[in-house]
BALOBA-1460 file (C-alpha; in Angstrom, 3 decimals):
// residues 391
<rec num="1" residu="x" x="15.527" y="21.594" z="-7.983"/>
<rec num="2" residu="x" x="11.772" y="21.485" z="-8.550"/>
<rec num="3" residu="x" x="9.057" y="19.501" z="-6.801"/>
<rec num="4" residu="x" x="5.410" y="19.781" z="-5.786"/>
<rec num="5" residu="x" x="4.160" y="19.326" z="-2.231"/>
<rec num="6" residu="x" x="0.447" y="18.637" z="-1.902"/>
<rec num="7" residu="x" x="-1.289" y="16.572" z="0.772"/>
<rec num="8" residu="x" x="-4.862" y="17.741" z="1.402"/>
<rec num="9" residu="x" x="-5.711" y="14.983" z="3.896"/>
<rec num="10" residu="x" x="-6.298" y="15.738" z="7.572"/>
<rec num="11" residu="x" x="-4.746" y="12.896" z="9.568"/>
<rec num="12" residu="x" x="-5.714" y="12.112" z="13.159"/>
<rec num="13" residu="x" x="-2.988" y="9.885" z="14.595"/>
<rec num="14" residu="x" x="-2.675" y="8.112" z="17.929"/>
<rec num="15" residu="x" x="-4.005" y="5.448" z="20.246"/>
<rec num="16" residu="x" x="-7.709" y="5.991" z="20.878"/>
<rec num="17" residu="x" x="-8.189" y="8.445" z="18.005"/>
<rec num="18" residu="x" x="-11.056" y="6.419" z="16.538"/>
<rec num="19" residu="x" x="-13.190" y="8.071" z="19.202"/>
<rec num="20" residu="x" x="-12.602" y="11.403" z="17.457"/>
<rec num="21" residu="x" x="-14.946" y="10.202" z="14.730"/>
<rec num="22" residu="x" x="-17.731" y="11.187" z="17.109"/>
<rec num="23" residu="x" x="-16.716" y="14.855" z="17.043"/>
<rec num="24" residu="x" x="-14.625" y="15.421" z="13.894"/>
<rec num="25" residu="x" x="-16.080" y="17.408" z="11.018"/>
<rec num="26" residu="x" x="-17.505" y="14.920" z="8.536"/>
<rec num="27" residu="x" x="-18.181" y="15.566" z="4.832"/>
<rec num="28" residu="x" x="-21.788" y="14.346" z="4.734"/>
<rec num="29" residu="x" x="-24.852" y="12.940" z="6.454"/>
<rec num="30" residu="x" x="-24.994" y="9.386" z="5.076"/>
<rec num="31" residu="x" x="-21.946" y="7.161" z="4.689"/>
<rec num="32" residu="x" x="-21.287" y="4.015" z="2.728"/>
<rec num="33" residu="x" x="-18.945" y="2.013" z="4.988"/>
<rec num="34" residu="x" x="-16.715" y="-0.261" z="2.928"/>
<rec num="35" residu="x" x="-15.246" y="-3.289" z="4.739"/>
<rec num="36" residu="x" x="-13.776" y="-6.643" z="3.768"/>
<rec num="37" residu="x" x="-15.697" y="-9.872" z="3.268"/>
<rec num="38" residu="x" x="-13.934" y="-11.278" z="6.325"/>
<rec num="39" residu="x" x="-15.217" y="-11.246" z="9.880"/>
<rec num="40" residu="x" x="-12.629" y="-9.132" z="11.702"/>
<rec num="41" residu="x" x="-14.348" y="-5.721" z="11.505"/>
<rec num="42" residu="x" x="-17.459" y="-7.167" z="13.139"/>
<rec num="43" residu="x" x="-15.704" y="-9.641" z="15.420"/>
<rec num="44" residu="x" x="-13.390" y="-6.982" z="16.888"/>
<rec num="45" residu="x" x="-16.285" y="-4.536" z="17.281"/>
<rec num="46" residu="x" x="-14.749" y="-1.924" z="14.999"/>
<rec num="47" residu="x" x="-17.779" y="-1.674" z="12.703"/>
<rec num="48" residu="x" x="-20.155" y="-1.237" z="15.632"/>
<rec num="49" residu="x" x="-17.917" y="1.460" z="17.102"/>
<rec num="50" residu="x" x="-17.833" y="3.356" z="13.807"/>
<rec num="51" residu="x" x="-21.594" y="3.223" z="13.275"/>
<rec num="52" residu="x" x="-22.201" y="4.326" z="16.887"/>
<rec num="53" residu="x" x="-19.819" y="7.266" z="16.546"/>
<rec num="54" residu="x" x="-21.514" y="8.284" z="13.307"/>
<rec num="55" residu="x" x="-24.919" y="8.144" z="14.976"/>
<rec num="56" residu="x" x="-23.559" y="10.417" z="17.700"/>
<rec num="57" residu="x" x="-23.185" y="13.027" z="14.957"/>
<rec num="58" residu="x" x="-26.556" y="12.230" z="13.369"/>
<rec num="59" residu="x" x="-24.924" y="10.466" z="10.418"/>
<rec num="60" residu="x" x="-26.640" y="7.443" z="8.870"/>
<rec num="61" residu="x" x="-24.669" y="4.567" z="7.359"/>
<rec num="62" residu="x" x="-24.933" y="1.604" z="5.002"/>
<rec num="63" residu="x" x="-22.393" y="-1.249" z="4.943"/>
<rec num="64" residu="x" x="-20.812" y="-2.817" z="1.860"/>
<rec num="65" residu="x" x="-18.916" y="-5.920" z="2.998"/>
<rec num="66" residu="x" x="-17.673" y="-7.839" z="-0.034"/>
<rec num="67" residu="x" x="-14.075" y="-6.626" z="-0.417"/>
<rec num="68" residu="x" x="-11.402" y="-9.277" z="-1.070"/>
<rec num="69" residu="x" x="-7.711" y="-9.086" z="-0.059"/>
<rec num="70" residu="x" x="-6.973" y="-8.262" z="-3.708"/>
<rec num="71" residu="x" x="-9.954" y="-6.001" z="-4.548"/>
<rec num="72" residu="x" x="-11.754" y="-6.662" z="-7.818"/>
<rec num="73" residu="x" x="-13.587" y="-4.528" z="-10.359"/>
<rec num="74" residu="x" x="-16.924" y="-6.300" z="-9.822"/>
<rec num="75" residu="x" x="-17.087" y="-5.184" z="-6.201"/>
<rec num="76" residu="x" x="-16.220" y="-1.588" z="-7.096"/>
<rec num="77" residu="x" x="-19.193" y="-1.598" z="-9.452"/>
<rec num="78" residu="x" x="-21.509" y="-3.119" z="-6.851"/>
<rec num="79" residu="x" x="-20.362" y="-0.763" z="-4.098"/>
<rec num="80" residu="x" x="-20.890" y="2.311" z="-6.272"/>
<rec num="81" residu="x" x="-24.358" y="1.102" z="-7.230"/>
<rec num="82" residu="x" x="-25.270" y="0.683" z="-3.552"/>
<rec num="83" residu="x" x="-23.937" y="4.157" z="-2.710"/>
<rec num="84" residu="x" x="-26.105" y="5.737" z="-5.410"/>
<rec num="85" residu="x" x="-29.139" y="3.618" z="-4.532"/>
<rec num="86" residu="x" x="-28.928" y="4.539" z="-0.841"/>
<rec num="87" residu="x" x="-28.194" y="8.224" z="-1.455"/>
<rec num="88" residu="x" x="-24.833" y="8.146" z="0.348"/>
<rec num="89" residu="x" x="-22.971" y="11.456" z="0.212"/>
<rec num="90" residu="x" x="-19.587" y="10.185" z="1.427"/>
<rec num="91" residu="x" x="-17.659" y="6.937" z="1.740"/>
<rec num="92" residu="x" x="-15.744" y="5.452" z="4.665"/>
<rec num="93" residu="x" x="-13.029" y="2.873" z="4.051"/>
<rec num="94" residu="x" x="-12.668" y="0.828" z="7.250"/>
<rec num="95" residu="x" x="-9.956" y="-1.826" z="7.458"/>
<rec num="96" residu="x" x="-6.766" y="-2.493" z="5.557"/>
<rec num="97" residu="x" x="-5.532" y="-1.222" z="2.241"/>
<rec num="98" residu="x" x="-7.943" y="-3.349" z="0.231"/>
<rec num="99" residu="x" x="-11.001" y="-1.798" z="1.897"/>
<rec num="100" residu="x" x="-9.702" y="1.763" z="1.676"/>
<rec num="101" residu="x" x="-8.500" y="1.339" z="-1.920"/>
<rec num="102" residu="x" x="-11.908" y="-0.059" z="-2.834"/>
<rec num="103" residu="x" x="-13.615" y="2.832" z="-1.050"/>
<rec num="104" residu="x" x="-11.633" y="5.277" z="-3.192"/>
<rec num="105" residu="x" x="-12.640" y="3.546" z="-6.423"/>
<rec num="106" residu="x" x="-16.266" y="3.257" z="-5.264"/>
<rec num="107" residu="x" x="-16.280" y="6.964" z="-4.403"/>
<rec num="108" residu="x" x="-15.223" y="7.738" z="-7.977"/>
<rec num="109" residu="x" x="-17.805" y="5.497" z="-9.602"/>
<rec num="110" residu="x" x="-20.632" y="6.735" z="-7.367"/>
<rec num="111" residu="x" x="-20.355" y="10.044" z="-9.242"/>
<rec num="112" residu="x" x="-19.146" y="9.095" z="-12.736"/>
<rec num="113" residu="x" x="-20.734" y="7.140" z="-15.604"/>
<rec num="114" residu="x" x="-19.488" y="3.958" z="-17.226"/>
<rec num="115" residu="x" x="-17.148" y="1.289" z="-15.931"/>
<rec num="116" residu="x" x="-14.287" y="1.955" z="-13.506"/>
<rec num="117" residu="x" x="-11.850" y="0.492" z="-16.056"/>
<rec num="118" residu="x" x="-12.803" y="3.336" z="-18.408"/>
<rec num="119" residu="x" x="-10.768" y="5.545" z="-16.081"/>
<rec num="120" residu="x" x="-7.675" y="3.313" z="-15.902"/>
<rec num="121" residu="x" x="-4.835" y="4.675" z="-18.015"/>
<rec num="122" residu="x" x="-2.892" y="1.436" z="-18.544"/>
<rec num="123" residu="x" x="-3.540" y="-2.035" z="-19.936"/>
<rec num="124" residu="x" x="-7.056" y="-2.306" z="-21.386"/>
<rec num="125" residu="x" x="-8.229" y="0.869" z="-19.630"/>
<rec num="126" residu="x" x="-9.507" y="3.813" z="-21.645"/>
<rec num="127" residu="x" x="-7.704" y="6.535" z="-19.701"/>
<rec num="128" residu="x" x="-10.743" y="8.763" z="-19.184"/>
<rec num="129" residu="x" x="-10.791" y="11.491" z="-16.545"/>
<rec num="130" residu="x" x="-13.462" y="11.237" z="-13.813"/>
<rec num="131" residu="x" x="-14.882" y="14.676" z="-14.567"/>
<rec num="132" residu="x" x="-17.391" y="14.546" z="-11.716"/>
<rec num="133" residu="x" x="-14.665" y="13.888" z="-9.156"/>
<rec num="134" residu="x" x="-15.531" y="11.534" z="-6.295"/>
<rec num="135" residu="x" x="-17.616" y="11.382" z="-3.166"/>
<rec num="136" residu="x" x="-15.564" y="12.581" z="-0.158"/>
<rec num="137" residu="x" x="-13.632" y="9.783" z="1.492"/>
<rec num="138" residu="x" x="-12.829" y="9.059" z="5.140"/>
<rec num="139" residu="x" x="-10.117" y="6.433" z="5.712"/>
<rec num="140" residu="x" x="-9.920" y="4.471" z="8.965"/>
<rec num="141" residu="x" x="-6.997" y="2.099" z="8.763"/>
<rec num="142" residu="x" x="-6.752" y="-0.990" z="10.946"/>
<rec num="143" residu="x" x="-3.454" y="-2.188" z="9.446"/>
<rec num="144" residu="x" x="-0.010" y="-0.717" z="8.850"/>
<rec num="145" residu="x" x="0.982" y="-1.566" z="5.308"/>
<rec num="146" residu="x" x="-0.310" y="0.397" z="2.349"/>
<rec num="147" residu="x" x="-0.175" y="4.005" z="3.554"/>
<rec num="148" residu="x" x="-3.319" y="4.558" z="1.504"/>
<rec num="149" residu="x" x="-4.639" y="6.906" z="4.192"/>
<rec num="150" residu="x" x="-2.007" y="9.439" z="3.115"/>
<rec num="151" residu="x" x="-2.046" y="9.139" z="-0.669"/>
<rec num="152" residu="x" x="-4.499" y="9.222" z="-3.596"/>
<rec num="153" residu="x" x="-3.633" y="5.780" z="-4.978"/>
<rec num="154" residu="x" x="-5.924" y="2.795" z="-5.314"/>
<rec num="155" residu="x" x="-5.105" y="-0.675" z="-6.672"/>
<rec num="156" residu="x" x="-7.866" y="-2.780" z="-8.230"/>
<rec num="157" residu="x" x="-7.755" y="-6.095" z="-10.141"/>
<rec num="158" residu="x" x="-9.635" y="-6.841" z="-13.363"/>
<rec num="159" residu="x" x="-8.977" y="-10.467" z="-14.359"/>
<rec num="160" residu="x" x="-5.162" y="-10.599" z="-14.853"/>
<rec num="161" residu="x" x="-4.738" y="-6.832" z="-14.753"/>
<rec num="162" residu="x" x="-3.905" y="-5.438" z="-11.323"/>
<rec num="163" residu="x" x="-3.049" y="-1.787" z="-11.509"/>
<rec num="164" residu="x" x="-2.954" y="1.389" z="-9.504"/>
<rec num="165" residu="x" x="-4.278" y="4.804" z="-10.297"/>
<rec num="166" residu="x" x="-5.421" y="7.905" z="-8.467"/>
<rec num="167" residu="x" x="-6.516" y="11.493" z="-8.839"/>
<rec num="168" residu="x" x="-6.697" y="14.569" z="-6.654"/>
<rec num="169" residu="x" x="-10.271" y="13.596" z="-5.808"/>
<rec num="170" residu="x" x="-9.167" y="10.274" z="-4.286"/>
<rec num="171" residu="x" x="-7.124" y="11.767" z="-1.471"/>
<rec num="172" residu="x" x="-9.075" y="11.089" z="1.740"/>
<rec num="173" residu="x" x="-10.462" y="14.270" z="3.274"/>
<rec num="174" residu="x" x="-9.961" y="12.717" z="6.719"/>
<rec num="175" residu="x" x="-7.872" y="9.765" z="7.876"/>
<rec num="176" residu="x" x="-7.828" y="8.183" z="11.306"/>
<rec num="177" residu="x" x="-4.755" y="6.141" z="12.247"/>
<rec num="178" residu="x" x="-5.357" y="4.460" z="15.600"/>
<rec num="179" residu="x" x="-2.657" y="1.897" z="16.475"/>
<rec num="180" residu="x" x="-4.968" y="0.268" z="19.035"/>
<rec num="181" residu="x" x="-6.996" y="-1.052" z="16.088"/>
<rec num="182" residu="x" x="-3.892" y="-2.838" z="14.781"/>
<rec num="183" residu="x" x="-3.113" y="-4.955" z="17.846"/>
<rec num="184" residu="x" x="-5.357" y="-7.770" z="16.607"/>
<rec num="185" residu="x" x="-3.483" y="-8.285" z="13.320"/>
<rec num="186" residu="x" x="-1.793" y="-11.732" z="13.407"/>
<rec num="187" residu="x" x="2.016" y="-11.969" z="13.249"/>
<rec num="188" residu="x" x="2.404" y="-13.124" z="9.634"/>
<rec num="189" residu="x" x="0.109" y="-10.372" z="8.321"/>
<rec num="190" residu="x" x="1.853" y="-7.806" z="10.529"/>
<rec num="191" residu="x" x="5.098" y="-8.815" z="8.837"/>
<rec num="192" residu="x" x="3.692" y="-8.760" z="5.290"/>
<rec num="193" residu="x" x="2.110" y="-5.350" z="5.838"/>
<rec num="194" residu="x" x="5.218" y="-3.923" z="7.472"/>
<rec num="195" residu="x" x="7.401" y="-4.983" z="4.560"/>
<rec num="196" residu="x" x="4.930" y="-3.381" z="2.148"/>
<rec num="197" residu="x" x="5.527" y="-0.132" z="4.048"/>
<rec num="198" residu="x" x="9.286" y="-0.702" z="3.920"/>
<rec num="199" residu="x" x="9.269" y="-1.178" z="0.166"/>
<rec num="200" residu="x" x="7.091" y="1.881" z="-0.442"/>
<rec num="201" residu="x" x="9.926" y="3.771" z="1.219"/>
<rec num="202" residu="x" x="12.924" y="1.983" z="-0.288"/>
<rec num="203" residu="x" x="11.389" y="2.238" z="-3.760"/>
<rec num="204" residu="x" x="10.468" y="5.863" z="-3.191"/>
<rec num="205" residu="x" x="14.041" y="6.549" z="-2.059"/>
<rec num="206" residu="x" x="15.699" y="5.085" z="-5.165"/>
<rec num="207" residu="x" x="13.054" y="6.323" z="-7.628"/>
<rec num="208" residu="x" x="14.361" y="8.845" z="-10.121"/>
<rec num="209" residu="x" x="11.719" y="11.374" z="-9.042"/>
<rec num="210" residu="x" x="12.624" y="11.313" z="-5.326"/>
<rec num="211" residu="x" x="12.559" y="14.722" z="-3.638"/>
<rec num="212" residu="x" x="14.163" y="16.108" z="-0.461"/>
<rec num="213" residu="x" x="10.782" y="15.760" z="1.237"/>
<rec num="214" residu="x" x="10.246" y="12.135" z="0.199"/>
<rec num="215" residu="x" x="13.862" y="11.299" z="1.092"/>
<rec num="216" residu="x" x="13.483" y="12.574" z="4.654"/>
<rec num="217" residu="x" x="10.199" y="10.740" z="5.155"/>
<rec num="218" residu="x" x="11.498" y="7.531" z="3.585"/>
<rec num="219" residu="x" x="14.641" y="7.294" z="5.692"/>
<rec num="220" residu="x" x="12.710" y="7.893" z="8.917"/>
<rec num="221" residu="x" x="10.140" y="5.263" z="8.011"/>
<rec num="222" residu="x" x="12.853" y="2.760" z="7.046"/>
<rec num="223" residu="x" x="14.491" y="3.334" z="10.426"/>
<rec num="224" residu="x" x="11.217" y="2.783" z="12.293"/>
<rec num="225" residu="x" x="10.347" y="-0.403" z="10.407"/>
<rec num="226" residu="x" x="13.797" y="-1.901" z="10.976"/>
<rec num="227" residu="x" x="13.662" y="-1.093" z="14.670"/>
<rec num="228" residu="x" x="10.058" y="-1.854" z="15.568"/>
<rec num="229" residu="x" x="8.560" y="-4.304" z="13.055"/>
<rec num="230" residu="x" x="10.221" y="-7.368" z="14.638"/>
<rec num="231" residu="x" x="8.756" y="-6.320" z="17.987"/>
<rec num="232" residu="x" x="5.262" y="-5.898" z="16.534"/>
<rec num="233" residu="x" x="5.520" y="-9.316" z="14.878"/>
<rec num="234" residu="x" x="6.694" y="-10.937" z="18.116"/>
<rec num="235" residu="x" x="4.066" y="-9.281" z="20.330"/>
<rec num="236" residu="x" x="1.054" y="-7.752" z="18.639"/>
<rec num="237" residu="x" x="-0.009" y="-6.111" z="21.910"/>
<rec num="238" residu="x" x="3.243" y="-4.108" z="22.105"/>
<rec num="239" residu="x" x="1.571" y="-0.738" z="21.655"/>
<rec num="240" residu="x" x="4.813" y="1.225" z="21.346"/>
<rec num="241" residu="x" x="5.918" y="-1.023" z="18.482"/>
<rec num="242" residu="x" x="2.480" y="-0.795" z="16.858"/>
<rec num="243" residu="x" x="2.533" y="2.996" z="17.112"/>
<rec num="244" residu="x" x="5.975" y="3.304" z="15.530"/>
<rec num="245" residu="x" x="5.132" y="0.898" z="12.701"/>
<rec num="246" residu="x" x="1.900" y="2.846" z="12.137"/>
<rec num="247" residu="x" x="3.879" y="6.096" z="11.933"/>
<rec num="248" residu="x" x="6.169" y="4.467" z="9.365"/>
<rec num="249" residu="x" x="3.155" y="3.308" z="7.381"/>
<rec num="250" residu="x" x="1.626" y="6.773" z="7.188"/>
<rec num="251" residu="x" x="5.011" y="8.255" z="6.289"/>
<rec num="252" residu="x" x="5.221" y="5.609" z="3.581"/>
<rec num="253" residu="x" x="1.945" y="6.822" z="2.103"/>
<rec num="254" residu="x" x="3.408" y="10.312" z="2.011"/>
<rec num="255" residu="x" x="6.497" y="8.938" z="0.253"/>
<rec num="256" residu="x" x="4.186" y="7.500" z="-2.410"/>
<rec num="257" residu="x" x="2.550" y="10.910" z="-2.700"/>
<rec num="258" residu="x" x="5.783" y="12.918" z="-2.983"/>
<rec num="259" residu="x" x="7.858" y="10.319" z="-4.868"/>
<rec num="260" residu="x" x="6.632" y="6.969" z="-6.233"/>
<rec num="261" residu="x" x="6.954" y="3.238" z="-6.101"/>
<rec num="262" residu="x" x="9.219" y="1.623" z="-8.701"/>
<rec num="263" residu="x" x="8.907" y="-1.547" z="-10.771"/>
<rec num="264" residu="x" x="9.130" y="-3.850" z="-7.728"/>
<rec num="265" residu="x" x="5.457" y="-3.077" z="-7.220"/>
<rec num="266" residu="x" x="4.682" y="-3.677" z="-10.904"/>
<rec num="267" residu="x" x="6.293" y="-7.106" z="-10.646"/>
<rec num="268" residu="x" x="4.365" y="-8.056" z="-7.514"/>
<rec num="269" residu="x" x="1.047" y="-6.790" z="-8.803"/>
<rec num="270" residu="x" x="1.411" y="-9.127" z="-11.759"/>
<rec num="271" residu="x" x="2.132" y="-12.008" z="-9.362"/>
<rec num="272" residu="x" x="-0.942" y="-11.437" z="-7.192"/>
<rec num="273" residu="x" x="-3.103" y="-10.746" z="-10.252"/>
<rec num="274" residu="x" x="-2.261" y="-14.221" z="-11.526"/>
<rec num="275" residu="x" x="-2.498" y="-15.749" z="-8.047"/>
<rec num="276" residu="x" x="-4.988" y="-13.693" z="-5.979"/>
<rec num="277" residu="x" x="-4.391" y="-15.701" z="-2.802"/>
<rec num="278" residu="x" x="-0.824" y="-14.377" z="-2.662"/>
<rec num="279" residu="x" x="-0.700" y="-11.516" z="-0.114"/>
<rec num="280" residu="x" x="0.846" y="-8.418" z="-1.670"/>
<rec num="281" residu="x" x="3.416" y="-7.941" z="1.076"/>
<rec num="282" residu="x" x="4.464" y="-11.586" z="0.902"/>
<rec num="283" residu="x" x="5.025" y="-11.266" z="-2.831"/>
<rec num="284" residu="x" x="7.175" y="-8.199" z="-2.324"/>
<rec num="285" residu="x" x="9.279" y="-10.051" z="0.250"/>
<rec num="286" residu="x" x="9.793" y="-12.916" z="-2.207"/>
<rec num="287" residu="x" x="11.025" y="-10.492" z="-4.862"/>
<rec num="288" residu="x" x="13.009" y="-8.088" z="-2.752"/>
<rec num="289" residu="x" x="16.500" y="-9.558" z="-2.401"/>
<rec num="290" residu="x" x="16.743" y="-10.403" z="-6.099"/>
<rec num="291" residu="x" x="15.238" y="-7.046" z="-7.060"/>
<rec num="292" residu="x" x="17.563" y="-4.871" z="-4.997"/>
<rec num="293" residu="x" x="20.576" y="-7.047" z="-5.816"/>
<rec num="294" residu="x" x="19.955" y="-6.373" z="-9.508"/>
<rec num="295" residu="x" x="19.986" y="-2.585" z="-9.056"/>
<rec num="296" residu="x" x="22.823" y="-2.339" z="-6.516"/>
<rec num="297" residu="x" x="25.549" y="-1.612" z="-9.107"/>
<rec num="298" residu="x" x="23.367" y="0.349" z="-11.504"/>
<rec num="299" residu="x" x="23.317" y="3.784" z="-9.922"/>
<rec num="300" residu="x" x="21.797" y="3.918" z="-6.448"/>
<rec num="301" residu="x" x="24.745" y="2.545" z="-4.398"/>
<rec num="302" residu="x" x="25.046" y="5.697" z="-2.266"/>
<rec num="303" residu="x" x="21.333" y="5.584" z="-1.575"/>
<rec num="304" residu="x" x="21.586" y="1.927" z="-0.650"/>
<rec num="305" residu="x" x="24.221" y="2.957" z="1.886"/>
<rec num="306" residu="x" x="21.927" y="5.537" z="3.448"/>
<rec num="307" residu="x" x="19.126" y="2.969" z="3.690"/>
<rec num="308" residu="x" x="21.523" y="0.474" z="5.275"/>
<rec num="309" residu="x" x="22.541" y="3.105" z="7.815"/>
<rec num="310" residu="x" x="18.873" y="3.836" z="8.594"/>
<rec num="311" residu="x" x="18.410" y="0.116" z="9.234"/>
<rec num="312" residu="x" x="21.237" y="0.080" z="11.769"/>
<rec num="313" residu="x" x="24.204" y="-1.054" z="9.662"/>
<rec num="314" residu="x" x="27.597" y="0.585" z="10.214"/>
<rec num="315" residu="x" x="28.776" y="1.814" z="6.806"/>
<rec num="316" residu="x" x="31.668" y="3.938" z="8.058"/>
<rec num="317" residu="x" x="34.730" y="3.491" z="5.839"/>
<rec num="318" residu="x" x="32.949" y="1.263" z="3.317"/>
<rec num="319" residu="x" x="33.176" y="1.935" z="-0.410"/>
<rec num="320" residu="x" x="29.962" y="2.320" z="-2.409"/>
<rec num="321" residu="x" x="29.787" y="-1.339" z="-3.418"/>
<rec num="322" residu="x" x="30.148" y="-2.460" z="0.184"/>
<rec num="323" residu="x" x="27.552" y="0.063" z="1.313"/>
<rec num="324" residu="x" x="25.126" y="-1.327" z="-1.255"/>
<rec num="325" residu="x" x="25.798" y="-4.836" z="-0.003"/>
<rec num="326" residu="x" x="25.198" y="-3.640" z="3.568"/>
<rec num="327" residu="x" x="21.628" y="-2.732" z="2.606"/>
<rec num="328" residu="x" x="21.028" y="-6.236" z="1.243"/>
<rec num="329" residu="x" x="22.471" y="-7.640" z="4.465"/>
<rec num="330" residu="x" x="20.149" y="-5.464" z="6.546"/>
<rec num="331" residu="x" x="17.166" y="-6.501" z="4.437"/>
<rec num="332" residu="x" x="17.998" y="-10.183" z="4.885"/>
<rec num="333" residu="x" x="18.424" y="-9.724" z="8.660"/>
<rec num="334" residu="x" x="15.033" y="-8.021" z="8.919"/>
<rec num="335" residu="x" x="13.328" y="-10.818" z="6.988"/>
<rec num="336" residu="x" x="14.902" y="-13.347" z="9.344"/>
<rec num="337" residu="x" x="13.897" y="-11.350" z="12.424"/>
<rec num="338" residu="x" x="10.294" y="-11.275" z="11.194"/>
<rec num="339" residu="x" x="10.380" y="-14.959" z="10.193"/>
<rec num="340" residu="x" x="9.510" y="-14.353" z="6.550"/>
<rec num="341" residu="x" x="12.845" y="-15.305" z="4.976"/>
<rec num="342" residu="x" x="11.578" y="-18.733" z="3.874"/>
<rec num="343" residu="x" x="8.634" y="-17.536" z="1.774"/>
<rec num="344" residu="x" x="8.466" y="-19.234" z="-1.644"/>
<rec num="345" residu="x" x="6.549" y="-18.355" z="-4.806"/>
<rec num="346" residu="x" x="5.971" y="-22.069" z="-5.396"/>
<rec num="347" residu="x" x="4.092" y="-22.327" z="-2.089"/>
<rec num="348" residu="x" x="1.357" y="-20.169" z="-3.646"/>
<rec num="349" residu="x" x="1.263" y="-22.111" z="-6.909"/>
<rec num="350" residu="x" x="3.500" y="-19.913" z="-9.033"/>
<rec num="351" residu="x" x="5.331" y="-21.937" z="-11.690"/>
<rec num="352" residu="x" x="8.537" y="-21.222" z="-13.651"/>
<rec num="353" residu="x" x="6.538" y="-21.016" z="-16.871"/>
<rec num="354" residu="x" x="4.515" y="-18.127" z="-15.367"/>
<rec num="355" residu="x" x="7.504" y="-15.831" z="-15.087"/>
<rec num="356" residu="x" x="7.767" y="-14.521" z="-18.642"/>
<rec num="357" residu="x" x="3.993" y="-13.939" z="-19.045"/>
<rec num="358" residu="x" x="3.944" y="-12.185" z="-15.658"/>
<rec num="359" residu="x" x="6.819" y="-9.935" z="-16.736"/>
<rec num="360" residu="x" x="4.872" y="-8.941" z="-19.852"/>
<rec num="361" residu="x" x="1.788" y="-8.300" z="-17.727"/>
<rec num="362" residu="x" x="3.809" y="-6.129" z="-15.343"/>
<rec num="363" residu="x" x="4.953" y="-4.008" z="-18.277"/>
<rec num="364" residu="x" x="1.484" y="-3.846" z="-19.861"/>
<rec num="365" residu="x" x="-0.458" y="-2.955" z="-16.714"/>
<rec num="366" residu="x" x="2.009" y="-0.895" z="-14.653"/>
<rec num="367" residu="x" x="4.695" y="0.000" z="-17.168"/>
<rec num="368" residu="x" x="4.847" y="3.568" z="-15.919"/>
<rec num="369" residu="x" x="6.708" y="2.518" z="-12.770"/>
<rec num="370" residu="x" x="9.526" y="1.051" z="-14.879"/>
<rec num="371" residu="x" x="10.168" y="4.607" z="-16.097"/>
<rec num="372" residu="x" x="10.885" y="5.643" z="-12.496"/>
<rec num="373" residu="x" x="13.547" y="3.017" z="-11.796"/>
<rec num="374" residu="x" x="17.152" y="4.196" z="-11.322"/>
<rec num="375" residu="x" x="18.046" y="2.031" z="-14.340"/>
<rec num="376" residu="x" x="15.790" y="1.223" z="-17.310"/>
<rec num="377" residu="x" x="14.984" y="-2.477" z="-17.327"/>
<rec num="378" residu="x" x="14.197" y="-4.382" z="-20.489"/>
<rec num="379" residu="x" x="11.801" y="-7.320" z="-20.634"/>
<rec num="380" residu="x" x="14.486" y="-10.009" z="-20.399"/>
<rec num="381" residu="x" x="16.048" y="-8.322" z="-17.369"/>
<rec num="382" residu="x" x="12.608" y="-8.197" z="-15.796"/>
<rec num="383" residu="x" x="12.235" y="-11.947" z="-16.342"/>
<rec num="384" residu="x" x="15.721" y="-12.483" z="-14.877"/>
<rec num="385" residu="x" x="14.670" y="-10.802" z="-11.604"/>
<rec num="386" residu="x" x="11.710" y="-13.150" z="-11.327"/>
<rec num="387" residu="x" x="14.001" y="-16.095" z="-12.075"/>
<rec num="388" residu="x" x="16.518" y="-15.055" z="-9.415"/>
<rec num="389" residu="x" x="13.714" y="-14.661" z="-6.861"/>
<rec num="390" residu="x" x="11.909" y="-17.903" z="-7.704"/>
<rec num="391" residu="x" x="12.058" y="-20.834" z="-5.338"/>
């Protein structure tokens, strides 16, 4: 048994912990604050709170507010240019996964020459190493979905290529996870984000590089999502539910650090690259039953049973096939409880003729995750999963 354990990020977790930004050790004196192009960070007062807490420490700030739900290369380039122009010595990602992922990529390009895609190792990327590292990053998450506050990964879209990458330099140096900031997330987004967390953990649990550490974290997070996500969807002000879902989210980021996602994420990234208005978590939900049904008799049945048990299913006395089916049952029940069981690809414009090209794109842009599946898919099997999921 061999595995590495490395997580250099300091995480401040708990209701009200945003206030610690006013006293925590920060990595610089001028921050580029990266937020989405939407209105929520200003409307909810989160941006004003962050800038005021920075001022309390004598830290200046500049805001970059163009980030889309599926972040794009153009905005990484613009954000990095602004950071250099303004002399920023660290970056703050404030918001959901798209803002924090973008902040990571911007932090890299603020210190390295060329185009960000020069440093992408798949698709049309050149696979270069960012030799100058990255500006230090502070992550302040206002959603519970990506776990990006506890991992080095960042996902950016360039035309029809949506791919993830990361380096040691893109681990945040400090992350603040304050569940009070998540109470304003609307029910449907709470559900999409929560299922993204769930699938980070289920994928990380069946991945062929799973470790004892990632297994323990994944099962706990799966348990918390199954128990508390329906409550958070039903009542966004339920702080206990928000806290537990936030814990699961951060654990999910650690699962991505110590294990990995599998090809379910490759498949969804291709979907939302083709159709950028498709929320990532929604796409994963659309895929999930067909995806896990395909793999249930191809190796991970015992692990399916453990996930089913974590989700509250009684697997006592069941054979492996029945245990695997129990996980699919639990997954379907959770989708129903969160009112996302009727999501359709066609509602977002996806067409049957897109499925084969998307499968090829998934292989071309995030083919590495297919190597981590419990069973090696071929292209036609990949298409068949899309076909089974399509409605």
